TINU-425950 format. One record per residue (C-alpha): residue in three letters; x, y, z. Coordinates in steps of 0.5 Angstrom, whole numbers, padded with zeros to 4 digits, always signed. Example, Ala and Ser with C-alpha at 12.3 -4.5 7.8 and 13.67 -1.06 7.14 Angstrom:
// TINU-425950
ALA+0025-0009+0016
SER+0027-0002+0014
//
This chain:
// TINU-425950
MET+0025-0012-0031
ARG+0024-0008-0025
SER+0022-0002-0029
ALA+0016-0006-0032
TRP+0013-0008-0025
LEU+0014-0001-0023
LEU+0010+0001-0029
GLY+0005-0004-0028
LEU+0004-0002-0020
GLY+0003+0005-0022
LEU-0002+0003-0027
LEU-0006-0001-0022
VAL-0006+0005-0017
ALA-0007+0010-0022
GLY-0014+0006-0023
CYS-0016+0008-0016
GLU-0014+0015-0016
ASP-0018+0021-0018
PRO-0015+0023-0025
LYS-0016+0031-0027
ASP-0021+0030-0032
GLY-0027+0030-0028
LEU-0028+0023-0027
VAL-0029+0020-0020
PRO-0027+0013-0018
ILE-0034+0009-0015
GLU-0032+0006-0008
GLY-0031-0001-0008
THR-0031-0002-0015
THR-0026-0001-0021
TYR-0031+0004-0025
ARG-0031+0011-0025
ILE-0036+0016-0026
GLY-0037+0023-0030
ALA-0040+0029-0028
PRO-0048+0029-0028
ALA-0051+0033-0033
GLN-0059+0036-0034
ASP-0062+0032-0039
GLY-0068+0035-0043
ASP-0071+0041-0045
LYS-0076+0046-0040
ASN-0074+0042-0034
GLU-0077+0045-0028
VAL-0073+0042-0023
ILE-0065+0040-0022
VAL-0064+0032-0021
ASP-0058+0032-0017
MET-0055+0025-0018
LEU-0050+0024-0012
ARG-0043+0021-0014
SER-0039+0019-0008
ARG-0040+0018+0000
ASP-0037+0025+0001
GLU-0043+0028-0003
CYS-0048+0024+0000
ARG-0045+0026+0007
ALA-0045+0033+0005
LYS-0051+0035+0001
LEU-0056+0030+0005
GLU-0053+0031+0012
LEU-0052+0023+0013
THR-0047+0020+0017
ASP-0042+0015+0015
GLU-0047+0009+0016
GLN-0053+0012+0013
ALA-0049+0014+0007
GLU-0048+0007+0005
ASP-0055+0007+0001
CYS-0053+0013-0002
VAL-0046+0011-0005
PRO-0046+0009-0012
ARG-0045+0001-0014
PHE-0044-0003-0020
ASP-0042-0010-0022
ARG-0041-0013-0028
ALA-0042-0020-0026
THR-0049-0019-0024
GLY-0050-0013-0028
GLN-0053-0009-0022
GLY-0052-0002-0022
ARG-0054+0003-0016
PHE-0055+0011-0016
ALA-0058+0016-0011
PHE-0061+0023-0013
ARG-0065+0028-0010
ILE-0069+0034-0013
VAL-0067+0041-0012
ASP-0071+0048-0014
LYS-0068+0051-0020
VAL-0068+0058-0017
ASN-0066+0058-0010
LEU-0062+0051-0010
ASP-0066+0049-0004
PRO-0068+0041-0003
LEU-0075+0039-0005
PHE-0079+0034-0002
LEU-0084+0030-0007
PRO-0088+0023-0006
LEU-0084+0020-0012
ALA-0086+0012-0013
GLU-0083+0007-0017
GLU-0087+0009-0023
ASN-0085+0016-0023
ILE-0078+0015-0024
LYS-0076+0012-0031
VAL-0069+0009-0031
SER-0064+0008-0038
HIS-0058+0004-0039
ASP-0055+0007-0045
ASN-0062+0009-0047
ARG-0065+0002-0046
PRO-0070+0001-0040
PRO-0067-0004-0035
PRO-0072-0010-0034
GLU-0071-0010-0027
VAL-0071-0003-0023
ARG-0072-0002-0015
VAL-0073+0005-0012
THR-0072+0006-0004
ARG-0075+0012-0001
HIS-0071+0016+0004
ASP-0072+0022+0009
ALA-0079+0022+0010
ARG-0082+0028+0012
PRO-0089+0031+0012
THR-0090+0037+0009
SER-0096+0043+0009
GLN-0101+0041+0004
LEU-0108+0043+0002
PHE-0113+0037+0000
ILE-0119+0039-0004
LEU-0124+0033-0005
LEU-0129+0034-0010
ILE-0134+0028-0009
ASP-0140+0027-0014
GLY-0147+0029-0011
SER-0151+0026-0017
GLN-0157+0022-0016
SER-0153+0015-0018
MET-0148+0016-0012
HIS-0154+0016-0007
GLU-0157+0010-0011
PRO-0158+0005-0007
SER-0157+0008+0000
THR-0154+0002+0003
GLN-0147+0000+0006
GLU-0146-0002-0001
GLY-0148+0004-0005
PRO-0143+0009-0008
VAL-0144+0015-0002
MET-0143+0010+0003
LYS-0137+0007+0000
VAL-0134+0014+0000
TYR-0137+0016+0007
ASN-0133+0009+0010
ALA-0127+0011+0006
LEU-0127+0018+0009
MET-0128+0016+0016
ASP-0122+0010+0016
PRO-0117+0012+0021
SER-0111+0011+0016
VAL-0114+0016+0012
ILE-0115+0021+0017
ASP-0108+0020+0020
GLY-0106+0021+0013
PHE-0110+0028+0012
PHE-0108+0030+0019
PRO-0101+0027+0022
LYS-0101+0026+0029
THR-0094+0028+0029
GLY-0090+0033+0026
SER-0090+0041+0026
VAL-0093+0042+0019
GLU-0100+0044+0018
ARG-0105+0040+0014
GLY-0112+0043+0011
VAL-0118+0039+0008
LEU-0123+0042+0003
LEU-0129+0037+0003
LEU-0133+0039-0003
ARG-0139+0036-0007
PHE-0141+0038-0014
THR-0147+0037-0019
ASP-0148+0044-0023
GLN-0144+0048-0018
VAL-0139+0046-0013
ARG-0141+0047-0005
GLY-0138+0045+0002
PHE-0141+0039+0005
ASP-0146+0043+0009
GLY-0148+0047+0003
GLY-0144+0053+0004
PRO-0138+0056+0001
PRO-0131+0052+0001
ARG-0128+0053+0008
VAL-0121+0050+0010
ILE-0122+0044+0015
THR-0115+0044+0020
SER-0117+0039+0025
ARG-0119+0032+0026
LYS-0125+0033+0030
GLU-0128+0038+0025
TYR-0126+0034+0019
LYS-0130+0028+0023
ASP-0136+0032+0025
VAL-0137+0035+0017
VAL-0137+0028+0014
GLN-0141+0025+0020
ASN-0146+0030+0019
TYR-0147+0032+0012
MET-0143+0027+0008
LEU-0150+0023+0006
ALA-0154+0029+0005
GLY-0155+0034-0001
SER-0159+0035-0007
PRO-0157+0030-0012
GLY-0157+0033-0019
TRP-0153+0032-0026
THR-0145+0031-0026
HIS-0141+0037-0028
LEU-0135+0033-0027
TYR-0131+0037-0032
ASP-0133+0044-0029
ALA-0132+0042-0022
VAL-0124+0040-0024
ASP-0124+0047-0028
PHE-0127+0051-0021
SER-0122+0047-0017
VAL-0115+0049-0021
GLY-0118+0056-0022
LYS-0123+0060-0018
LEU-0122+0056-0012
LEU-0115+0057-0012
GLU-0116+0065-0013
ASP-0121+0065-0007
ALA-0118+0070-0002
ILE-0118+0065+0004
VAL-0116+0059+0000
LYS-0110+0063-0003
ASP-0108+0066+0003
TRP-0108+0059+0007
ILE-0103+0056+0001
GLN-0099+0062+0001
GLN-0098+0063+0009
ARG-0096+0055+0009
ARG-0093+0054+0003
ALA-0098+0048+0002
GLU-0098+0045-0004
PRO-0106+0044-0007
THR-0108+0036-0008
ILE-0114+0035-0012
VAL-0118+0029-0011
ALA-0124+0028-0016
LEU-0129+0022-0015
THR-0135+0020-0019
ASP-0139+0014-0020
GLY-0140+0015-0028
PHE-0139+0020-0033
ASN-0139+0028-0034
ASN-0147+0029-0036
GLU-0150+0035-0036
GLN-0156+0034-0039
SER-0161+0028-0041
SER-0159+0028-0049
ASP-0151+0028-0047
SER-0148+0022-0051
CYS-0141+0020-0049
GLY-0138+0023-0055
THR-0141+0030-0053
ASN-0136+0030-0048
ALA-0130+0030-0052
GLY-0130+0038-0053
ARG-0131+0039-0046
LEU-0126+0035-0044
THR-0121+0038-0049
ASP-0123+0045-0045
THR-0122+0042-0038
LEU-0115+0039-0040
GLU-0112+0046-0043
LYS-0114+0049-0036
VAL-0111+0044-0032
SER-0105+0044-0036
THR-0105+0052-0035
ALA-0105+0051-0028
ARG-0100+0046-0028
LYS-0095+0052-0031
SER-0096+0056-0025
GLU-0090+0057-0020
PHE-0087+0050-0018
GLY-0089+0048-0010
LYS-0096+0052-0011
ARG-0099+0048-0017
PRO-0104+0043-0016
THR-0104+0036-0017
VAL-0110+0032-0020
TYR-0112+0025-0018
THR-0118+0022-0021
VAL-0122+0016-0018
GLY-0128+0012-0021
ILE-0132+0008-0016
GLY-0134+0002-0020
ARG-0131-0002-0026
ALA-0128+0001-0032
LEU-0132+0002-0039
ARG-0126+0001-0043
PRO-0120-0003-0039
GLY-0116-0003-0045
PHE-0115+0005-0046
ARG-0108+0007-0046
LEU-0106+0014-0046
PRO-0103+0017-0052
LYS-0095+0018-0052
VAL-0096+0025-0054
ALA-0101+0029-0050
PRO-0107+0031-0056
ARG-0109+0038-0057
GLN-0116+0036-0058
ILE-0120+0030-0056
SER-0124+0026-0061
PRO-0130+0023-0059
SER-0127+0016-0062
MET-0121+0017-0058
LEU-0125+0018-0052
CYS-0131+0013-0053
GLY-0129+0008-0058
ARG-0135+0004-0060
TYR-0139+0008-0055
GLN-0138+0015-0058
ASP-0146+0015-0060
SER-0148+0012-0054
VAL-0153+0016-0049
ILE-0150+0017-0042
ASN-0156+0018-0038
ARG-0159+0011-0036
GLY-0155+0008-0042
VAL-0147+0007-0042
GLU-0147+0010-0035
LEU-0150+0003-0033
LEU-0144-0001-0037
GLY-0138+0002-0033
ILE-0134+0009-0031
ASP-0131+0014-0036
ASN-0124+0012-0034
ALA-0121+0015-0041
SER-0123+0022-0038
LEU-0121+0020-0031
ASP-0114+0018-0034
LEU-0113+0024-0039
MET-0115+0029-0033
ALA-0110+0026-0028
ALA-0104+0025-0033
ALA-0105+0033-0035
GLY-0105+0034-0027
GLY-0099+0031-0026
GLY-0103+0026-0021
LYS-0106+0019-0022
SER-0112+0015-0024
PHE-0116+0010-0020
VAL-0122+0005-0021
LYS-0124+0002-0014
SER-0130-0002-0012
THR-0130-0002-0005
HIS-0129+0003+0001
LYS-0122+0000+0003
GLY-0120+0001-0005
LEU-0122+0008-0004
ALA-0119+0009+0003
SER-0112+0007-0001
VAL-0113+0012-0006
PHE-0114+0018-0001
GLN-0108+0015+0003
GLU-0103+0016-0003
ALA-0106+0023-0004
ALA-0103+0024+0003
ALA-0097+0021+0002
GLU-0091+0023+0005
ARG-0085+0027+0001
TYR-0078+0024+0001
GLY-0071+0028+0001
TRP-0067+0023-0003
TYR-0068+0016-0007
GLN-0064+0010-0008
VAL-0065+0007-0015
ASP-0062-0001-0016
TYR-0063-0004-0023
ARG-0061-0010-0027
VAL-0059-0011-0034
ASP-0055-0017-0037
GLY-0047-0016-0035
PHE-0045-0016-0043
TYR-0048-0008-0042
HIS-0042-0007-0037
ARG-0037-0009-0042
ARG-0036-0002-0044
SER-0037+0005-0042
PHE-0045+0007-0042
ASP-0050+0013-0040
LEU-0054+0012-0034
GLY-0060+0017-0035
MET-0067+0018-0031
ARG-0073+0022-0032
LEU-0079+0024-0027
ASP-0085+0022-0030
ALA-0090+0026-0025
PHE-0090+0032-0021
ALA-0085+0036-0024
ARG-0081+0036-0031
GLY-0073+0034-0030
GLY-0068+0029-0032
ALA-0061+0028-0031
LYS-0055+0023-0035
VAL-0048+0021-0033
ARG-0043+0017-0036
VAL-0040+0011-0033
TYR-0033+0008-0034
PRO-0032+0001-0033
SER-0025-0002-0032
GLY-0022-0005-0038
TRP-0017-0009-0034
VAL-0020-0012-0028
ASP-0026-0013-0024
ALA-0027-0012-0017
PRO-0030-0018-0013
ALA-0037-0019-0015
LEU-0043-0017-0010
ALA-0045-0022-0005
PRO-0052-0025-0006
GLY-0057-0021-0001
ASP-0063-0024+0002
ASP-0068-0020-0002
GLY-0065-0022-0009
TRP-0060-0016-0010
GLY-0053-0016-0009
LYS-0049-0013-0003
PRO-0042-0011-0003
VAL-0037-0015+0000
SER-0032-0014+0005
PHE-0025-0011+0004
ARG-0022-0017+0006
VAL-0024-0020-0001
THR-0021-0014-0004
LEU-0015-0016-0001
THR-0016-0023-0004
LEU-0016-0021-0011
LEU-0010-0015-0010
LEU-0005-0019-0007
PRO-0004-0025-0012
LEU-0004-0019-0017
LEU+0002-0015-0013
SER+0005-0022-0012
LEU+0006-0023-0019
LEU+0008-0016-0021
LEU+0014-0017-0015
ILE+0016-0024-0018
GLY+0016-0021-0025
GLY+0021-0015-0022
PHE+0025-0020-0018
TRP+0026-0026-0023
GLY+0031-0023-0027
PRO+0037-0022-0022
ALA+0034-0028-0018
SER+0035-0033-0023
TYR+0042-0030-0025
ASN+0044-0031-0019
ALA+0041-0038-0018
ARG+0045-0040-0025
ARG+0051-0037-0023
ALA+0051-0041-0016
LEU+0049-0047-0019
PHE+0054-0047-0025
ARG+0060-0045-0020
ARG+0059-0051-0016
ALA+0059-0056-0022
VAL+0065-0053-0024
LYS+0069-0054-0017
ASP+0066-0061-0017
LYS+0070-0063-0023
GLY+0077-0060-0021
GLY+0076-0053-0020
GLU+0078-0051-0027
PRO+0074-0045-0029
PRO+0069-0046-0034
PRO+0071-0045-0041
SER+0067-0039-0042
GLN+0072-0036-0037
THR+0079-0039-0040
PRO+0083-0033-0044
PRO+0084-0035-0051
THR+0090-0037-0054
MET+0095-0033-0058
GLY+0094-0034-0065
THR+0088-0039-0065
//
């Protein structure tokens, strides 16, 4: 019996140790986790999923307290899981800082998307960036020239203090530059001259105040402007040198109040072939060296013409008029379909190809929020909490994630719940997500188990001694003769 309880105790302790098969015990749980592997073809970055407190402290340079949010957590009772990751350069293994948001991270639990996911970003750091603002200079942008007109909305958004702080942070040693460009059939600086990099808050304010409301209206060559910004502009000697010296990522924000419209006879469907060419050029620019490739944001001022438009799951090689325009494919743009709304389908497709996001806003505050997002801080690592039905924690499962923007990358790891016992359930937190309980609760669970093992190990000899003592006393009380079982047998019987 003693060997049985020793075996049971050994098995319980072994479940908390690091076996020699590459599995690592997850702190505070009865789960173990395998070695992460990169998932997907043609990944541009390494997604480094962190498995233990020691990894968090070593790779992220965290204190023990800071590492709390990095340590993995899993709980069968609530169905919750948590992991942390960072992005690493595939070539030199340096950490990369990206402005990933919740919608940019696709989590899977056994190849199923969890119904609840929360992403917390850590280690915010400003990085050197070059912002290229492409502002529509067409006639419609200047009509009417009032506080509610498109050009005034853009003016108010650009002069918003929070936007200026985003472009030119008051703290930090990194350098930021802004190119303020207006496009019609050509792309020029706000002052009508060639593009130039603005590097100070004062210079930025002066250019916006003096030149934003000026300019000669013309046709809306939106696609040509995007082509120029991802191609010739980045090859301009001054711009290229500025980017290379500061290792600054170019971020392009293309803003319009209507459609790509190059002549009076253009219909919505006419733009299908032009957009196909632009998407190809944007995709080519996105294949340049990571960290130097442009990210394209698109913005429409007003309301969407096709609010129900959804991006195709696979990027099309060619855009058809029906895909781009739906029932408006034969509608003339000039003083026609442009009065009904903005070509949000084109904006969505260009932003998807450019690794950015597309927006439709109708107020200067809405526009300001877009510029703020384009100038968002970069982060060093990310904490992901998710929740599924606890049933899916009853067997080992694959935990995976992929990036949905900025770079191609993904990782997957196998998690192994214990088949014998669960750790104490997480305590409910104020935000609806569970928090680890103290070590005392863990002892509350383990001590009864250890007590049962100890009782089982000593029960045999203890019960034997108890029976022996009781039966001997009973025999003495009857006259002191030994019990029948101890009387020697009589010869011949």
